[in-house]
C-alpha positions in Angstrom: 0.4 -38.6 -26.1 0.8 -35.4 -27.9 -0.8 -33.4 -25.1 1.6 -35.1 -22.6 4.6 -34.2 -24.7 3.4 -30.6 -25.1 2.9 -30.3 -21.3 6.4 -31.7 -20.7 7.9 -29.2 -23.2 6.0 -26.4 -21.5 7.3 -27.5 -18.1 10.8 -27.9 -19.4 10.7 -24.4 -21.0 9.2 -22.9 -17.8 12.1 -24.1 -15.7 15.1 -24.4 -18.1 14.5 -21.7 -20.7 17.7 -19.6 -21.1 17.2 -16.0 -20.0 19.2 -13.0 -18.6 18.7 -13.0 -14.8 17.6 -9.4 -14.5 15.1 -10.1 -11.8 17.5 -12.1 -9.6 20.1 -9.5 -10.0 17.7 -6.8 -8.7 16.8 -9.1 -5.8 20.6 -9.7 -5.1 21.2 -5.9 -5.0 18.2 -4.9 -2.8 17.8 -7.8 -0.4 21.1 -7.2 1.5 20.3 -3.5 1.8 17.0 -4.3 3.3 18.6 -6.8 5.7 20.9 -4.1 6.9 17.9 -2.5 8.7 17.8 -5.6 10.9 21.4 -6.6 11.1 23.1 -3.3 11.9 20.9 -2.4 15.0 21.8 -5.7 16.5 25.6 -5.3 16.0 26.1 -3.5 19.4 24.3 -6.3 21.3 25.5 -9.3 19.3 27.4 -10.5 22.4 24.2 -10.5 24.5 22.0 -12.1 21.9 24.2 -14.7 20.2 27.1 -15.7 22.4 27.6 -17.9 25.5 28.4 -14.7 27.4 24.9 -13.5 27.0 21.4 -15.1 27.0 20.7 -17.1 23.8 17.3 -18.6 23.0 17.8 -21.4 20.5 14.8 -22.4 18.6 15.7 -26.1 18.9 15.0 -26.0 22.7 11.3 -26.0 22.0 11.8 -29.3 20.1 13.8 -31.0 22.8 17.3 -30.3 21.4 19.0 -28.2 24.1 22.4 -27.6 22.5 21.8 -28.3 18.8 23.9 -25.3 17.7 27.3 -24.4 19.1 27.5 -21.3 21.2 30.7 -19.4 20.9 32.3 -16.8 23.1 31.5 -13.1 22.6 34.7 -12.5 20.7 34.0 -15.2 18.2 30.5 -14.0 17.7 31.7 -10.4 17.1 34.0 -11.7 14.4 31.2 -13.8 12.8 28.7 -11.0 12.9 31.2 -8.6 11.2 31.6 -11.2 8.5 27.9 -11.4 8.1 27.7 -7.6 7.5 30.6 -7.7 5.1 29.1 -10.6 3.1 25.8 -8.7 2.8 27.7 -5.7 1.4 29.7 -7.8 -1.1 26.5 -9.6 -2.1 24.8 -6.3 -2.9 27.6 -5.0 -5.0 28.2 -8.4 -6.6 31.7 -9.1 -5.5 32.3 -12.9 -5.5 28.5 -13.1 -5.5 28.1 -16.8 -5.0 30.5 -17.0 -2.1 28.9 -13.9 -0.5 25.5 -15.5 -0.8 26.6 -18.7 0.8 28.3 -17.0 3.7 25.3 -14.7 4.2 22.9 -17.7 4.1 24.8 -19.8 6.6 25.4 -16.9 9.1 21.9 -15.5 8.9 20.4 -18.9 9.5 22.8 -19.5 12.4 22.1 -16.2 14.2 18.4 -16.4 13.6 18.2 -19.9 15.1 20.2 -18.7 18.1 17.7 -16.0 19.0 14.2 -17.2 18.4 12.8 -14.4 20.6 13.6 -11.4 18.5 15.9 -12.3 15.5 13.9 -15.2 14.1 10.7 -13.9 12.5 8.7 -14.9 9.5 10.7 -12.5 7.3 14.1 -14.0 8.4 12.7 -17.5 7.5 11.9 -16.1 4.1 15.3 -14.4 3.8 17.3 -17.5 4.5 15.5 -19.4 1.7 16.0 -16.4 -0.6 19.7 -16.3 0.1 19.9 -20.1 -0.5 18.3 -19.6 -3.9 20.6 -16.7 -4.8 23.6 -18.8 -3.9 22.5 -21.4 -6.4 21.8 -18.9 -9.2 23.8 -16.7 -11.6 22.5 -13.5 -10.0 26.0 -12.0 -9.9 26.5 -12.5 -13.7 25.1 -9.0 -14.4 25.0 -5.6 -12.7 27.8 -6.6 -10.4 31.5 -6.2 -9.8 32.0 -9.8 -11.1 30.2 -8.9 -14.3 32.2 -5.7 -14.8 35.5 -7.5 -14.4 34.5 -10.3 -16.8 33.4 -7.8 -19.4 36.6 -5.8 -19.1 38.7 -8.9 -19.6 36.6 -10.3 -22.5 36.6 -7.0 -24.4 40.4 -6.9 -24.2 40.6 -10.2 -26.1 40.1 -9.4 -29.9 39.5 -13.0 -30.7 36.3 -13.1 -28.6 33.0 -11.5 -29.6 32.0 -8.3 -27.8 30.6 -8.9 -24.3 26.8 -9.6 -24.1 24.6 -10.3 -21.2 25.1 -13.9 -20.1 22.1 -16.2 -20.0 21.2 -19.0 -17.6 18.4 -21.4 -16.8 15.2 -19.8 -15.4 14.7 -22.3 -12.6 16.3 -20.2 -9.8 13.9 -17.3 -10.6 11.0 -19.7 -10.7 12.0 -21.1 -7.3 12.0 -17.5 -5.9 8.5 -17.0 -7.4 7.2 -20.2 -6.0 8.7 -19.3 -2.7 6.6 -16.1 -2.2 3.5 -17.8 -3.8 3.7 -20.7 -1.4 4.2 -18.3 1.6 1.0 -16.5 0.6 -0.9 -19.7 0.0 0.1 -21.1 3.4 -0.9 -17.8 5.1 -4.3 -17.9 3.4 -4.9 -21.5 4.5 -3.9 -20.6 8.0 -6.4 -17.7 8.0 -9.1 -20.0 6.8 -8.8 -21.8 10.1 -8.7 -18.6 12.2 -12.3 -17.4 12.8 -11.1 -14.3 14.6 -9.5 -13.1 11.4 -12.8 -13.0 9.5 -14.7 -11.3 12.3 -12.1 -8.5 12.3 -11.1 -9.1 15.9 -7.5 -10.1 15.1 -6.9 -7.1 12.9 -8.7 -4.7 15.2 -6.6 -5.7 18.3 -3.4 -5.6 16.3 -4.2 -2.1 14.9 -4.8 -0.8 18.4 -1.5 -2.0 19.7 2.0 -0.7 18.8 3.9 -3.9 18.9 5.9 -2.9 15.8 6.0 0.8 15.1 3.6 3.7 15.4 0.7 3.5 13.0 -1.9 6.2 13.4 -4.0 5.0 10.4 -4.4 1.6 12.1 -5.9 3.2 15.2 -8.4 5.1 13.0 -9.5 2.1 10.9 -9.9 0.0 14.0 -13.1 2.0 14.7 -14.7 0.5 11.6 -14.8 -3.3 12.2 -17.1 -3.9 9.1 -14.3 -2.5 6.9 -11.8 -4.8 8.6 -14.1 -7.8 7.9 -14.1 -6.8 4.2 -10.3 -6.4 4.2 -10.0 -9.8 5.8 -11.9 -11.5 3.0 -10.0 -9.6 0.3 -6.7 -10.6 1.9 -7.5 -14.3 2.0 -8.7 -14.2 -1.7 -5.5 -12.4 -2.7 -3.2 -14.8 -0.9 -4.9 -17.9 -2.2 -5.1 -16.7 -5.8 -1.6 -15.3 -6.0 0.0 -18.7 -6.9 -2.4 -19.1 -9.8 -2.3 -15.5 -11.2 1.2 -14.3 -10.7 2.9 -15.9 -13.7 3.6 -14.3 -17.0 0.1 -13.4 -18.1 -2.4 -10.6 -18.1 -3.2 -11.2 -14.4 0.4 -10.7 -13.3 0.1 -7.0 -14.1 -2.9 -6.9 -11.8 -1.8 -9.2 -8.9 1.6 -7.7 -8.4 0.4 -4.1 -8.0 -2.2 -5.3 -5.6 0.5 -7.0 -3.6 2.6 -3.9 -3.5 -0.5 -1.9 -2.2 -1.3 -4.6 0.2 2.1 -4.6 1.9 2.2 -0.8 1.9 -1.1 -0.7 3.8 0.3 -3.2 6.3 3.0 -0.6 7.0 0.5 2.2 7.6 -2.1 0.1 9.6 0.0 -2.5 11.4 3.4 -0.9 11.7 5.2 -3.6 9.6 8.5 -2.4 8.0 10.9 -5.3 7.3 8.4 -7.8 6.1 6.9 -5.7 3.3 10.4 -4.7 2.1 11.5 -8.4 2.0 8.3 -9.2 0.0 9.1 -6.4 -2.4 12.5 -7.9 -3.0 10.9 -11.2 -3.8 8.6 -9.5 -6.3 11.6 -8.5 -8.3 12.0 -12.2 -9.3 8.9 -11.6 -11.5 10.8 -9.1 -13.7 11.8 -10.7 -17.0 13.7 -9.5 -20.1 10.6 -7.9 -21.7 10.1 -5.8 -18.6 13.7 -4.6 -18.6 13.6 -3.9 -22.4 10.5 -1.8 -22.0 12.0 0.1 -19.0 15.3 0.6 -20.9 13.5 2.0 -23.9 11.6 4.4 -21.7 14.9 5.5 -19.9 16.7 6.1 -23.2 13.9 8.3 -24.3 14.2 10.3 -21.1 18.0 10.6 -21.5 17.6 11.9 -25.1 15.3 14.7 -23.8 17.2 15.5 -20.6 20.5 17.4 -20.7 21.4 16.5 -17.1 20.8 12.8 -17.6 23.1 13.0 -20.7 25.8 14.6 -18.6 25.4 12.0 -15.8 25.7 9.2 -18.3 28.9 10.7 -19.8 30.4 11.1 -16.3 29.8 7.4 -15.6 31.4 6.4 -18.8 34.5 8.5 -18.0 34.7 7.0 -14.5 34.5 3.5 -15.9 37.2 4.1 -18.4 39.5 5.8 -15.8 39.4 2.6 -13.7 41.6 0.8 -16.2 41.2 -2.5 -17.9 43.8 -4.9 -16.5 42.8 -8.5 -17.2 44.3 -9.8 -14.0 41.8 -7.9 -11.8 39.4 -10.9 -11.6 42.0 -13.2 -9.9 43.3 -10.4 -7.8 39.7 -9.6 -6.7 39.3 -13.2 -5.5 42.5 -13.0 -3.5 41.4 -9.7 -1.9 38.0 -11.1 -1.1 39.4 -14.2 0.6 41.9 -12.0 2.5 39.2 -9.4 3.5 37.2 -11.9 5.6 39.8 -12.4 8.4 40.6 -8.7 8.3 37.0 -7.8 8.7 36.6 -10.4 11.5 39.6 -8.8 13.4 38.1 -5.3 12.8 34.8 -6.5 14.2 36.5 -7.9 17.3 38.3 -4.6 17.9 35.2 -2.5 17.4 33.1 -4.8 19.7 36.0 -4.6 22.2 35.7 -0.8 22.3 31.9 -1.1 23.1 32.7 -2.9 26.3 29.1 -3.8 27.0 29.8 -5.3 30.4 32.1 -2.5 31.6 35.1 -4.8 32.1 37.6 -2.1 31.2 36.0 0.7 33.2 38.0 2.3 36.0 35.2 1.3 38.3 35.2 -2.3 37.1 32.5 -4.5 35.7 28.9 -3.4 35.9 27.1 -4.8 39.0 23.5 -5.6 39.6 21.9 -3.2 41.9 19.0 -3.9 44.3 15.7 -2.4 43.3 13.6 -0.2 45.6 11.9 -2.1 48.4 8.5 -0.7 47.4 9.0 -1.9 43.8 10.0 -5.3 45.2 6.8 -5.5 47.2 4.8 -4.7 44.1 6.4 -7.4 42.1 6.1 -10.0 44.8 2.5 -9.1 45.8 -0.3 -11.5 44.9 -1.9 -11.0 41.4 -4.5 -8.3 41.4 -7.9 -9.6 40.2 -8.9 -8.3 36.8 -11.5 -5.6 36.9 -14.8 -6.3 35.3 -14.4 -3.2 33.2 -11.2 -4.5 31.7 -12.9 -7.5 30.3 -15.1 -5.5 28.0 -13.8 -3.9 24.9 -16.9 -2.0 23.7 -20.6 -2.0 23.7 -22.3 -1.2 20.4 -25.9 -0.9 19.3 -27.5 -1.3 15.9 -30.1 -3.2 13.9 -28.2 -5.8 11.8 -25.0 -7.8 11.7 -22.3 -8.3 9.1 -20.1 -11.3 9.9 -21.3 -11.1 13.5 -20.3 -7.4 13.7 -22.9 -4.6 14.2 -22.8 -2.9 10.9 -24.9 0.2 11.5 -23.9 1.6 14.9 -26.6 3.8 16.2 -27.8 5.6 19.3 -31.3 6.3 18.2 -34.1 3.8 17.3 -37.7 4.1 16.2 -40.6 2.5 17.8 -41.2 -1.0 16.3 -37.5 -1.6 15.4 -35.4 -4.4 16.6 -32.2 -3.4 18.5 -29.0 -5.4 18.8 -26.8 -4.7 21.8 -23.3 -6.2 21.2 -20.8 -6.6 24.0 -17.3 -7.1 22.7 -15.0 -8.8 25.1 -11.2 -8.7 25.6 -9.5 -12.1 25.8 -8.5 -13.8 28.0 -11.5 -13.8 30.3 -13.3 -16.4 32.3 -16.8 -17.6 31.7 -19.1 -14.7 32.2 -22.8 -14.2 33.0 -23.7 -10.9 31.3 -27.0 -9.1 32.1 -28.2 -6.3 29.9 -30.9 -4.1 31.3 -32.7 -1.2 29.6 -33.8 1.5 32.1 -35.9 4.6 31.4 -35.3 8.2 32.7 -36.8 7.2 36.1 -34.4 4.3 36.4 -37.1 1.7 36.0 -36.3 -1.6 34.2 -38.0 -1.7 30.8 -36.5 -4.8 29.4 -33.6 -7.2 30.2 -31.7 -10.0 28.7 -29.1 -12.5 30.1 -26.4 -14.3 28.1 -23.5 -16.6 28.9 -20.1 -15.7 27.5 -17.8 -18.7 27.6 -14.0 -18.1 27.8 -13.4 -18.5 24.1 -16.0 -16.0 23.0 -15.1 -12.5 21.6 -18.6 -11.0 21.7 -22.2 -11.5 22.9 -25.3 -10.3 21.1 -28.5 -9.5 22.8 -31.7 -8.8 20.8 -34.3 -6.3 22.0 -37.6 -5.4 20.4 -38.7 -1.8 20.9 -42.5 -1.9 21.0 -44.7 0.8 19.7 -46.1 1.3 23.2 -42.6 2.3 24.5 -42.7 6.0 25.3 -40.2 8.1 23.2 -37.4 9.5 25.2 -33.9 8.8 26.6 -33.0 5.4 27.9 -29.9 3.7 29.3 -28.4 0.4 28.4 -26.8 -1.1 31.6 -24.3 -4.0 31.3 -23.7 -6.0 34.4 -21.8 -9.2 35.2 -22.3 -11.3 38.3 -24.6 -8.5 39.5 -21.9 -5.9 39.3 -22.4 -2.9 37.1 -19.8 -2.5 34.3 -20.9 -0.1 31.5 -23.7 2.3 30.9 -24.6 3.6 27.5 -27.4 6.0 26.6 -29.7 5.8 23.6 -32.9 7.4 22.4 -36.2 6.0 21.3 -37.9 8.1 18.7 -41.5 8.1 17.4 -42.3 5.5 14.8 -42.1 8.1 11.9 -39.3 10.3 13.4 -35.7 10.8 12.2 -33.0 8.4 13.1 -29.6 9.9 14.0 -26.4 7.8 13.3 -23.5 7.8 15.6 
């Protein structure tokens, strides 16, 4: 009975302990700034993406609900999109924080669900949940315009104690922590059911493409598939263990830096930008009062030993004093906030009107579709060109042992008496293939050959050869054929039994 009561008290303290919401305030400040990197580039094309004048792609269509969300005209969408941008700005500075978070959450969800092709991504799904949590929290009670006005009004009243940081229940911050932890856990479980992730194929093909942004490091690391296999296992372990190790304990100071490094590497190797930044904003929910006190003590020491920091601090105090201390500012600010939204909507309509994306106000008139060149039309309407055999093969590697079905020691020289593995990596999609692997000597005579079947779901085929002691040292060629047609040739060398082996 006692243990049950202690467990209930710990759970109650975990969710309802009073604390200053430093972490949520940092998340409130940074998250809208990160979202600007996605929202602002789409402003000029909001009519095409989100209005009935353009080409929307509602996510509900895939579930059988054709018109689940209303589609407005381009003018209305321009007004709503301007309101979204304005609400993100006011949320970041903390002006009417809760109302700003509610408006941002509703509009971000609406626009994301209207465009499942480009706007709706995994980070926008995370962002809408984060905005919902911020709208239910006291994230605007500190480090915000709301907090500044409340402090000025309270300090003017001599009957009230001097202003201190307000405290609130910890459950919004815990929800934010659970959010990122569950996202990681779900991603880890998904990877457990994806064999191509553990063989490095998924990461390798992703690193070689530029679906997101340029990432030269990814192209380099794609040439080391064994390293990708190791990274795959480390990633799954990190994602599955995060939910157990990320709370206030010794492990938190290990797991969070690993997460920061993990997302930084996804930027360098996979070209991801927005998703790592969104995750960094979520990490701020793990900052508590002890972390802020330690950081503040370190900053105070720096200010005491730095003359320019002292000057900057004094300037900020003078600016804050010069702004006055009228107690009616809070009510006036709310009125201005409510009035600003229709004004911003009108400004957005006017700015979008000046863009004139369809050329309706041009002297020449509305843009017209032009006919393409006849030669280009014939190319587009021509029958599908059969895929070349060469395009079905990604690489041919040789070695002596495998790690997670990957040739670990790529070599082009082998000793007599060794076993050689010839691995053909395939590019999906491909049909069922019959692959012949023939070893020819310098006089083009067949020394050995193997045949394997590669079904359409296979990523690679391994063929095992034994190099006998009787095989004469010299240069040989590995010939890959499919359906009797030559595809790839690769040279290798057979050395004497006690010779030197050269690595590629």
